[in-house]
Backbone as CSV, one residue per row, in Angstrom:
resi,resn,N_x,N_y,N_z,CA_x,CA_y,CA_z,C_x,C_y,C_z
1,MET,1.155,5.675,-19.050,1.862,5.777,-17.776,1.597,4.520,-16.964
2,ALA,2.626,3.944,-16.456,2.463,2.767,-15.617,2.422,3.200,-14.170
3,ALA,1.602,2.560,-13.391,1.441,2.943,-11.990,1.783,1.779,-11.087
4,VAL,2.393,2.095,-9.970,2.733,1.057,-9.011,2.347,1.488,-7.614
5,ILE,2.130,0.531,-6.767,1.961,0.786,-5.345,3.319,0.639,-4.718
6,ALA,3.817,1.717,-4.186,5.189,1.694,-3.727,5.385,0.975,-2.418
7,ALA,4.352,0.718,-1.719,4.458,-0.129,-0.529,3.166,-0.898,-0.431
8,ALA,3.196,-2.151,-0.814,1.960,-2.907,-0.930,2.052,-4.204,-0.176
9,ALA,0.915,-4.843,-0.024,0.891,-6.152,0.626,1.445,-7.172,-0.347
10,ILE,2.613,-7.705,-0.072,3.248,-8.653,-0.955,3.721,-9.837,-0.144
11,THR,4.170,-10.884,-0.858,4.800,-11.998,-0.175,6.259,-11.634,0.018
12,LEU,6.649,-11.357,1.241,7.992,-10.895,1.520,8.986,-12.034,1.408
13,PRO,10.262,-11.735,1.101,11.275,-12.768,1.067,11.307,-13.523,2.385
14,GLY,11.376,-14.834,2.284,11.431,-15.646,3.488,10.062,-15.981,4.034
15,CYS,8.996,-15.453,3.406,7.640,-15.744,3.866,6.899,-16.403,2.713
16,SER,6.798,-17.702,2.736,6.144,-18.414,1.655,4.646,-18.208,1.728
17,ALA,4.001,-18.372,0.580,2.558,-18.204,0.533,1.893,-19.246,1.417
18,ALA,0.847,-18.823,2.099,0.153,-19.701,3.036,-1.316,-19.749,2.679
19,PRO,-2.038,-20.745,3.187,-3.484,-20.787,2.946,-4.143,-19.539,3.504
20,ALA,-5.302,-19.211,2.983,-6.025,-18.020,3.452,-6.245,-18.118,4.945
21,PRO,-5.888,-17.048,5.689,-6.014,-17.094,7.148,-7.453,-17.075,7.602
22,SER,-7.693,-17.533,8.796,-9.022,-17.449,9.383,-9.332,-15.992,9.686
23,PRO,-10.602,-15.633,9.745,-10.940,-14.246,10.052,-10.315,-13.807,11.372
24,ALA,-9.839,-12.581,11.409,-9.251,-12.044,12.626,-10.330,-11.875,13.680
25,PRO,-9.940,-11.786,14.955,-10.931,-11.578,16.014,-11.801,-10.362,15.714
26,GLY,-13.084,-10.527,15.870,-13.990,-9.417,15.618,-14.427,-9.305,14.178
27,VAL,-14.032,-10.274,13.335,-14.447,-10.268,11.938,-15.338,-11.464,11.712
28,SER,-16.544,-11.219,11.243,-17.466,-12.327,11.032,-16.993,-13.189,9.886
29,GLY,-17.297,-14.465,9.911,-16.824,-15.391,8.892,-17.629,-15.283,7.614
30,GLY,-17.586,-16.327,6.807,-18.351,-16.341,5.574,-17.706,-15.504,4.495
31,ALA,-18.513,-14.619,3.867,-18.074,-13.900,2.680,-17.361,-12.596,2.984
32,VAL,-17.083,-12.293,4.231,-16.411,-11.037,4.563,-14.961,-11.120,4.120
33,ASP,-14.616,-10.331,3.107,-13.263,-10.339,2.560,-12.491,-9.167,3.149
34,TYR,-12.040,-9.330,4.358,-11.346,-8.242,5.044,-10.366,-8.794,6.059
35,GLN,-9.179,-8.181,6.111,-8.191,-8.509,7.127,-7.772,-7.230,7.836
36,ALA,-7.720,-7.278,9.147,-7.284,-6.126,9.926,-5.807,-5.871,9.669
37,PRO,-5.352,-4.617,9.794,-3.929,-4.320,9.615,-3.022,-5.171,10.493
38,SER,-3.508,-5.548,11.669,-2.687,-6.355,12.582,-2.323,-7.705,11.986
39,ALA,-3.125,-8.184,11.033,-2.856,-9.489,10.425,-1.602,-9.469,9.563
40,HIS,-1.145,-8.277,9.177,0.022,-8.160,8.296,1.307,-7.807,9.045
41,ARG,1.212,-7.587,10.339,2.405,-7.189,11.086,3.446,-8.294,11.096
42,LEU,4.710,-7.888,11.075,5.831,-8.826,11.030,6.553,-8.813,12.372
43,ASP,6.723,-9.993,12.950,7.421,-10.063,14.233,8.935,-10.101,14.005
44,ALA,9.687,-10.114,15.102,11.152,-10.051,15.023,11.731,-11.221,14.249
45,GLN,11.149,-12.407,14.400,11.667,-13.585,13.713,11.503,-13.455,12.198
46,LYS,10.347,-13.006,11.760,10.118,-12.831,10.328,11.015,-11.733,9.756
47,LEU,11.181,-10.654,10.525,12.039,-9.572,10.066,13.486,-10.042,9.920
48,ALA,13.958,-10.830,10.872,15.317,-11.342,10.805,15.502,-12.220,9.575
49,ARG,14.502,-13.019,9.264,14.594,-13.891,8.097,14.597,-13.086,6.802
50,ILE,13.825,-12.001,6.777,13.805,-11.120,5.608,15.194,-10.534,5.358
51,VAL,15.837,-10.060,6.425,17.176,-9.479,6.288,18.169,-10.527,5.813
52,GLN,18.081,-11.721,6.363,19.011,-12.784,5.998,18.920,-13.139,4.520
53,GLU,17.751,-13.038,3.942,17.566,-13.443,2.554,17.847,-12.323,1.557
54,LEU,18.150,-11.139,2.046,18.576,-10.066,1.151,19.997,-10.340,0.657
55,PRO,20.339,-9.930,-0.558,21.720,-10.077,-1.027,22.677,-9.374,-0.067
56,PRO,23.885,-9.914,0.131,24.840,-9.302,1.061,25.115,-7.833,0.767
57,SER,25.054,-7.451,-0.513,25.358,-6.071,-0.896,24.147,-5.149,-0.869
58,SER,22.979,-5.664,-0.471,21.754,-4.867,-0.519,21.839,-3.655,0.400
59,PRO,21.537,-2.452,-0.121,21.526,-1.251,0.726,20.386,-1.255,1.739
60,GLN,19.456,-2.185,1.606,18.355,-2.263,2.565,18.764,-2.965,3.860
61,ARG,19.846,-3.736,3.812,20.254,-4.518,4.977,20.496,-3.648,6.209
62,SER,21.259,-2.588,6.042,21.614,-1.757,7.194,20.395,-1.053,7.772
63,LEU,19.415,-0.757,6.930,18.215,-0.061,7.400,17.252,-1.007,8.101
64,LEU,17.296,-2.272,7.755,16.386,-3.251,8.339,16.983,-4.006,9.518
65,ARG,18.284,-3.872,9.701,18.978,-4.719,10.675,18.451,-4.549,12.100
66,ASP,18.024,-3.336,12.467,17.561,-3.116,13.842,16.108,-3.535,14.047
67,GLY,15.462,-4.070,13.011,14.108,-4.579,13.157,13.012,-3.544,13.037
68,THR,13.372,-2.318,12.691,12.375,-1.262,12.517,12.671,-0.492,11.235
69,VAL,11.640,0.142,10.705,11.803,1.020,9.552,11.158,2.353,9.910
70,SER,11.962,3.394,10.012,11.456,4.725,10.351,11.036,5.455,9.072
71,ARG,10.351,6.569,9.241,9.986,7.393,8.082,11.251,7.904,7.385
72,ALA,12.289,8.188,8.165,13.547,8.637,7.569,14.163,7.523,6.715
73,ASP,14.076,6.274,7.197,14.568,5.138,6.411,13.782,5.016,5.109
74,LEU,12.468,5.173,5.208,11.613,5.072,4.022,11.954,6.151,3.011
75,ASP,12.139,7.387,3.493,12.443,8.491,2.585,13.810,8.328,1.935
76,LEU,14.790,7.821,2.682,16.104,7.566,2.102,15.999,6.517,1.000
77,SER,15.258,5.454,1.259,15.086,4.405,0.262,14.319,4.921,-0.947
78,TRP,13.334,5.802,-0.709,12.593,6.395,-1.822,13.522,7.220,-2.707
79,THR,14.393,8.018,-2.108,15.328,8.832,-2.883,16.207,7.944,-3.758
80,ARG,16.678,6.850,-3.201,17.510,5.919,-3.960,16.714,5.256,-5.080
81,LEU,15.478,4.865,-4.771,14.625,4.235,-5.773,14.368,5.182,-6.940
82,ARG,14.005,6.401,-6.624,13.692,7.366,-7.676,14.908,7.620,-8.564
83,SER,16.066,7.783,-7.955,17.290,8.019,-8.734,17.580,6.849,-9.661
84,CYS,17.348,5.634,-9.156,17.586,4.436,-9.953,16.650,4.384,-11.154
85,ILE,15.367,4.666,-10.929,14.393,4.620,-12.027,14.703,5.694,-13.062
86,GLU,15.030,6.894,-12.598,15.315,7.981,-13.523,16.600,7.727,-14.301
87,ALA,17.558,7.035,-13.680,18.785,6.672,-14.390,18.490,5.707,-15.532
88,GLY,17.372,4.996,-15.447,16.958,4.092,-16.506,16.192,4.778,-17.618
89,GLY,16.097,6.107,-17.559,15.444,6.863,-18.626,13.953,7.086,-18.430
90,LEU,13.463,6.892,-17.217,12.047,7.066,-16.943,11.802,8.311,-16.097
91,THR,10.624,8.868,-16.229,10.199,10.003,-15.412,9.281,9.501,-14.317
92,VAL,9.535,9.929,-13.102,8.746,9.488,-11.946,7.877,10.637,-11.454
93,LYS,6.618,10.355,-11.193,5.716,11.334,-10.604,5.281,10.820,-9.244
94,GLY,5.557,11.588,-8.207,5.233,11.168,-6.843,6.441,11.356,-5.950
95,PRO,6.422,10.856,-4.722,5.372,9.974,-4.210,4.186,10.749,-3.656
96,ILE,3.065,10.075,-3.615,1.866,10.574,-2.955,1.565,9.621,-1.804
97,VAL,1.392,10.157,-0.628,1.077,9.309,0.520,-0.360,8.824,0.384
98,ASN,-0.555,7.524,0.495,-1.888,6.951,0.407,-2.770,7.549,1.512
99,PRO,-3.827,8.303,1.146,-4.638,8.972,2.175,-5.465,8.013,3.023
100,ILE,-5.581,6.760,2.608,-6.379,5.794,3.360,-5.605,5.248,4.555
101,THR,-4.306,5.060,4.388,-3.497,4.439,5.445,-2.376,5.325,5.969
102,SER,-1.871,6.234,5.144,-0.713,7.083,5.454,0.562,6.263,5.666
103,THR,0.579,5.022,5.195,1.762,4.174,5.368,2.332,3.697,4.035
104,GLU,1.750,4.138,2.929,2.202,3.696,1.614,2.512,4.887,0.722
105,TYR,3.532,4.744,-0.117,3.839,5.741,-1.133,3.302,5.242,-2.472
106,LEU,2.552,6.092,-3.172,2.029,5.772,-4.492,2.796,6.603,-5.516
107,TYR,3.141,6.004,-6.657,3.809,6.773,-7.689,3.533,6.172,-9.048
108,THR,3.786,6.988,-10.071,3.650,6.539,-11.448,4.942,6.828,-12.188
109,TYR,5.126,6.175,-13.325,6.328,6.412,-14.121,5.999,6.261,-15.601
110,LYS,6.832,6.891,-16.418,6.690,6.760,-17.868,8.049,7.010,-18.514
111,ARG,8.158,6.610,-19.751,9.371,6.839,-20.517,9.532,8.329,-20.768
112,GLN,10.725,8.871,-20.578,10.966,10.292,-20.778,10.630,10.666,-22.219
113,GLY,9.785,11.685,-22.361,9.390,12.134,-23.683,8.247,11.350,-24.272
114,GLY,7.807,10.279,-23.597,6.715,9.455,-24.105,5.374,9.958,-23.627
115,ALA,4.346,9.563,-24.344,2.994,9.964,-23.963,2.494,9.111,-22.816
116,SER,1.761,9.732,-21.931,1.136,8.987,-20.841,-0.059,8.231,-21.391
117,LEU,-0.165,6.979,-21.028,-1.257,6.156,-21.515,-2.117,5.690,-20.350
118,PRO,-3.424,5.565,-20.560,-4.277,5.056,-19.477,-3.955,3.605,-19.190
119,THR,-4.013,3.237,-17.927,-3.738,1.863,-17.532,-4.764,1.417,-16.515
120,THR,-4.885,0.127,-16.358,-5.679,-0.439,-15.280,-4.716,-1.004,-14.267
121,THR,-4.717,-0.465,-13.056,-3.728,-0.831,-12.058,-4.265,-1.884,-11.111
122,ALA,-3.591,-3.019,-11.054,-3.945,-4.044,-10.067,-3.356,-3.652,-8.725
123,PRO,-4.016,-3.960,-7.603,-3.595,-3.456,-6.301,-2.188,-3.811,-5.871
124,THR,-1.630,-4.929,-6.305,-0.328,-5.307,-5.778,0.700,-5.563,-6.864
125,THR,0.477,-5.023,-8.053,1.406,-5.303,-9.134,1.779,-4.046,-9.875
126,THR,2.860,-4.137,-10.616,3.241,-3.087,-11.543,2.481,-3.324,-12.833
127,THR,1.887,-2.264,-13.391,1.091,-2.444,-14.587,1.906,-2.182,-15.832
128,SER,1.764,-3.003,-16.830,2.433,-2.785,-18.103,1.579,-1.866,-18.964
129,THR,2.215,-1.030,-19.776,1.481,-0.194,-20.707,1.510,-0.855,-22.076
130,THR,0.716,-0.323,-22.980,0.728,-0.818,-24.352,1.763,-0.074,-25.176
131,GLU,2.441,0.891,-24.564,3.466,1.658,-25.246,4.651,0.752,-25.566
132,GLU,5.233,0.938,-26.761,6.390,0.152,-27.133,7.495,0.339,-26.093
133,GLY,8.074,-0.755,-25.656,9.107,-0.668,-24.636,8.558,-0.730,-23.232
134,GLY,7.224,-0.850,-23.082,6.627,-0.866,-21.757,7.147,-1.986,-20.892
135,GLY,7.321,-3.173,-21.497,7.835,-4.301,-20.739,9.228,-4.056,-20.221
136,ALA,10.067,-3.445,-21.048,11.433,-3.118,-20.629,11.416,-2.081,-19.516
137,ASP,10.509,-1.120,-19.611,10.391,-0.101,-18.566,9.978,-0.736,-17.242
138,ASP,9.031,-1.660,-17.308,8.596,-2.352,-16.095,9.753,-3.120,-15.466
139,ALA,10.595,-3.709,-16.306,11.740,-4.470,-15.808,12.727,-3.556,-15.096
140,ILE,12.903,-2.342,-15.608,13.791,-1.366,-14.962,13.272,-1.035,-13.574
141,VAL,11.976,-0.753,-13.496,11.376,-0.393,-12.212,11.457,-1.559,-11.238
142,LYS,11.171,-2.750,-11.717,11.222,-3.923,-10.852,12.623,-4.127,-10.289
143,GLY,13.642,-3.968,-11.134,15.013,-4.123,-10.668,15.379,-3.088,-9.612
144,CYS,14.935,-1.847,-9.813,15.212,-0.788,-8.847,14.483,-1.042,-7.527
145,GLU,13.242,-1.499,-7.617,12.485,-1.795,-6.400,13.131,-2.925,-5.608
146,GLU,13.581,-3.956,-6.307,14.215,-5.079,-5.608,15.508,-4.654,-4.922
147,LYS,16.190,-3.688,-5.494,17.457,-3.255,-4.908,17.254,-2.285,-3.750
148,PHE,16.327,-1.336,-3.902,16.222,-0.247,-2.934,14.922,-0.191,-2.130
149,TRP,13.856,-0.863,-2.572,12.526,-0.536,-2.060,11.777,-1.680,-1.402
150,ILE,11.858,-2.833,-1.970,11.157,-4.005,-1.431,12.181,-5.006,-0.940
151,PRO,12.087,-5.420,0.324,10.904,-5.419,1.200,10.784,-4.247,2.162
152,LEU,11.745,-3.317,2.191,11.744,-2.280,3.232,10.425,-1.514,3.275
153,SER,9.920,-1.092,2.125,8.677,-0.314,2.122,7.497,-1.131,2.622
154,SER,7.517,-2.432,2.331,6.430,-3.291,2.786,6.493,-3.530,4.296
155,VAL,7.706,-3.599,4.834,7.865,-3.721,6.289,7.325,-2.457,6.961
156,TYR,7.661,-1.302,6.400,7.156,-0.039,6.959,5.629,-0.023,6.942
157,SER,5.038,-0.414,5.818,3.587,-0.403,5.680,2.923,-1.367,6.653
158,ALA,3.533,-2.540,6.838,2.939,-3.563,7.697,3.043,-3.221,9.176
159,ASN,4.140,-2.574,9.585,4.407,-2.387,11.018,4.193,-0.968,11.521
160,THR,3.788,-0.062,10.663,3.527,1.316,11.081,2.028,1.510,11.298
161,PRO,1.617,2.046,12.452,0.182,2.257,12.698,-0.446,3.131,11.614
162,GLN,-1.591,2.728,11.134,-2.276,3.469,10.088,-3.076,4.636,10.671
163,HIS,-3.247,5.676,9.883,-4.228,6.707,10.188,-4.696,7.318,8.879
164,MET,-5.970,7.560,8.798,-6.564,8.082,7.579,-6.395,9.595,7.516
165,ASN,-6.218,10.118,6.306,-6.203,11.561,6.117,-7.430,12.164,6.803
166,SER,-7.248,13.256,7.531,-8.331,13.795,8.360,-9.558,14.186,7.533
167,ARG,-9.347,14.737,6.342,-10.492,15.104,5.500,-11.248,13.867,5.043
168,LEU,-10.497,12.830,4.679,-11.137,11.591,4.244,-11.865,10.921,5.410
169,ALA,-11.254,10.965,6.608,-11.903,10.376,7.782,-13.221,11.095,8.078
170,GLY,-13.237,12.423,7.935,-14.470,13.176,8.143,-15.536,12.805,7.121
171,PHE,-15.127,12.683,5.876,-16.065,12.294,4.821,-16.631,10.906,5.107
172,MET,-15.761,9.977,5.486,-16.183,8.609,5.741,-17.171,8.534,6.909
173,THR,-16.885,9.300,7.959,-17.763,9.305,9.130,-19.163,9.782,8.751
174,GLU,-19.230,10.879,7.991,-20.526,11.413,7.574,-21.244,10.441,6.645
175,CYS,-20.501,9.876,5.714,-21.087,8.956,4.741,-21.647,7.716,5.429
176,MET,-20.889,7.150,6.345,-21.339,5.951,7.051,-22.528,6.256,7.962
177,THR,-22.508,7.416,8.597,-23.603,7.794,9.494,-24.900,7.963,8.716
178,ARG,-24.803,8.573,7.540,-25.997,8.732,6.694,-26.571,7.378,6.272
179,ALA,-25.694,6.398,6.153,-26.129,5.045,5.765,-26.524,4.214,6.987
180,HIS,-26.589,4.873,8.155,-27.001,4.218,9.412,-25.953,3.235,9.927
181,TYR,-24.698,3.582,9.694,-23.573,2.835,10.275,-22.702,3.838,11.033
182,PRO,-23.056,4.189,12.260,-22.311,5.210,13.008,-20.817,4.882,13.070
183,ALA,-19.991,5.927,12.877,-18.537,5.737,12.905,-17.861,6.950,13.532
184,ALA,-18.520,7.579,14.492,-17.996,8.796,15.106,-16.625,8.545,15.731
185,GLY,-15.709,9.456,15.462,-14.380,9.386,16.058,-13.421,8.424,15.382
186,ALA,-13.846,7.754,14.328,-12.968,6.798,13.644,-11.838,7.524,12.934
187,ALA,-10.627,7.006,13.091,-9.458,7.617,12.462,-8.761,6.666,11.500
188,THR,-9.260,5.435,11.391,-8.689,4.453,10.477,-9.821,3.716,9.777
189,PHE,-9.500,3.103,8.656,-10.510,2.318,7.958,-10.956,1.144,8.821
190,ASP,-10.025,0.563,9.560,-10.367,-0.564,10.429,-11.403,-0.165,11.470
191,GLN,-11.276,1.024,12.031,-12.266,1.502,12.999,-13.608,1.770,12.331
192,ILE,-13.579,2.246,11.097,-14.802,2.574,10.382,-15.622,1.330,10.069
193,VAL,-14.948,0.218,9.733,-15.694,-0.972,9.317,-16.205,-1.797,10.497
194,ARG,-15.844,-1.431,11.712,-16.288,-2.206,12.881,-17.489,-1.543,13.543
195,ASP,-18.449,-2.366,13.950,-19.622,-1.842,14.647,-19.296,-1.650,16.133
196,ALA,-20.304,-1.321,16.913,-20.088,-1.021,18.334,-19.494,-2.195,19.098
197,SER,-19.724,-3.409,18.614,-19.178,-4.596,19.281,-17.790,-4.963,18.757
198,GLY,-17.295,-4.192,17.772,-15.978,-4.485,17.204,-16.003,-5.492,16.084
199,THR,-17.182,-5.829,15.580,-17.327,-6.837,14.532,-17.426,-6.197,13.152
200,VAL,-16.810,-6.841,12.154,-16.930,-6.426,10.758,-17.957,-7.326,10.082
201,THR,-18.986,-6.724,9.523,-20.016,-7.493,8.819,-19.938,-7.187,7.324
202,THR,-20.492,-8.080,6.534,-20.467,-7.900,5.086,-21.135,-6.598,4.661
203,ALA,-22.292,-6.307,5.224,-23.044,-5.111,4.833,-22.281,-3.839,5.185
204,ARG,-21.695,-3.802,6.385,-20.958,-2.598,6.809,-19.695,-2.426,5.964
205,LEU,-19.011,-3.506,5.675,-17.801,-3.438,4.853,-18.129,-2.947,3.446
206,ARG,-19.222,-3.441,2.882,-19.628,-3.001,1.547,-19.913,-1.506,1.535
207,GLU,-20.628,-1.028,2.548,-20.945,0.400,2.623,-19.672,1.228,2.799
208,ALA,-18.738,0.743,3.619,-17.479,1.457,3.832,-16.681,1.577,2.541
209,ASN,-16.657,0.510,1.760,-15.937,0.560,0.485,-16.607,1.507,-0.500
210,ASP,-17.947,1.536,-0.498,-18.661,2.480,-1.358,-18.358,3.921,-0.954
211,CYS,-18.375,4.188,0.355,-18.047,5.531,0.851,-16.606,5.890,0.492
212,LEU,-15.716,4.913,0.611,-14.304,5.150,0.305,-14.127,5.531,-1.159
213,ASP,-14.785,4.808,-2.050,-14.678,5.112,-3.475,-15.148,6.534,-3.769
214,ARG,-16.244,6.937,-3.144,-16.764,8.288,-3.370,-15.865,9.339,-2.739
215,GLY,-15.375,9.055,-1.543,-14.565,10.033,-0.832,-13.231,10.301,-1.496
216,VAL,-12.558,9.262,-1.931,-11.260,9.445,-2.589,-11.438,10.229,-3.886
217,LEU,-12.471,9.884,-4.660,-12.718,10.583,-5.916,-13.027,12.056,-5.681
218,ALA,-13.803,12.353,-4.638,-14.203,13.732,-4.373,-13.062,14.570,-3.799
219,LEU,-12.275,13.987,-2.901,-11.258,14.755,-2.186,-9.876,14.697,-2.828
220,PHE,-9.611,13.632,-3.560,-8.282,13.462,-4.174,-8.429,13.111,-5.649
221,PRO,-9.004,14.029,-6.440,-9.275,13.729,-7.854,-8.018,13.479,-8.677
222,ASP,-6.865,13.953,-8.196,-5.627,13.770,-8.949,-4.884,12.504,-8.549
223,LEU,-5.407,11.772,-7.573,-4.769,10.530,-7.168,-4.878,9.536,-8.323
224,PRO,-3.758,9.017,-8.822,-3.816,8.172,-10.020,-4.501,6.840,-9.786
225,TYR,-4.498,6.349,-8.576,-5.089,5.054,-8.226,-4.974,4.917,-6.722
226,PHE,-5.667,3.929,-6.148,-5.464,3.654,-4.729,-5.829,2.206,-4.450
227,PRO,-5.070,1.562,-3.554,-5.398,0.196,-3.164,-6.432,0.193,-2.054
228,ARG,-7.468,-0.613,-2.193,-8.434,-0.731,-1.103,-7.810,-1.467,0.068
229,PRO,-8.191,-1.118,1.292,-7.671,-1.834,2.455,-8.054,-3.315,2.406
């Protein structure tokens, strides 16, 4: 079974790759590998450029034209994406809302009638299987995503306020507190990784990721994969 992140941090059309950004305010420098959700937000100018670079016939144009992506827009695009993938002879399982952010749809797919195979999923890519025809299946999904799903899903993920699943937030708070990193009242991963002064440190971030790995496994054992913040 191949797994994809249905709304992931990607290089959006019209946004060329740039050098690694400086740490966001409140993030200590050095080896801290973390960016706040605000670092991914898209302003009106970037959104306009994204729309302009879509093919004239793209069904995403009308949904992106007003500069916002609602949950209804996301669900409509998901329905179209799923129909497209299934028309290519694949079975889709999902979507599952990412419990860490609540802004991403996670799903998996496989060839109809084929055996599910274990895969290693990279956070921002579609994974190929070793099953015969896997490459062709990936190409089908990629084509459907380009037509119906990306960049719209990525705009939704970037510009929609995050909130963690309440059970996971409770687990994270307890886990961090036991490790002597108080996180009372935190409702997002960004709030969890910041200390009382609003700073993200390497040690606190490492502990938060360890707690996250344990919490997702304990509370969402059927989740096929998850991207770390």
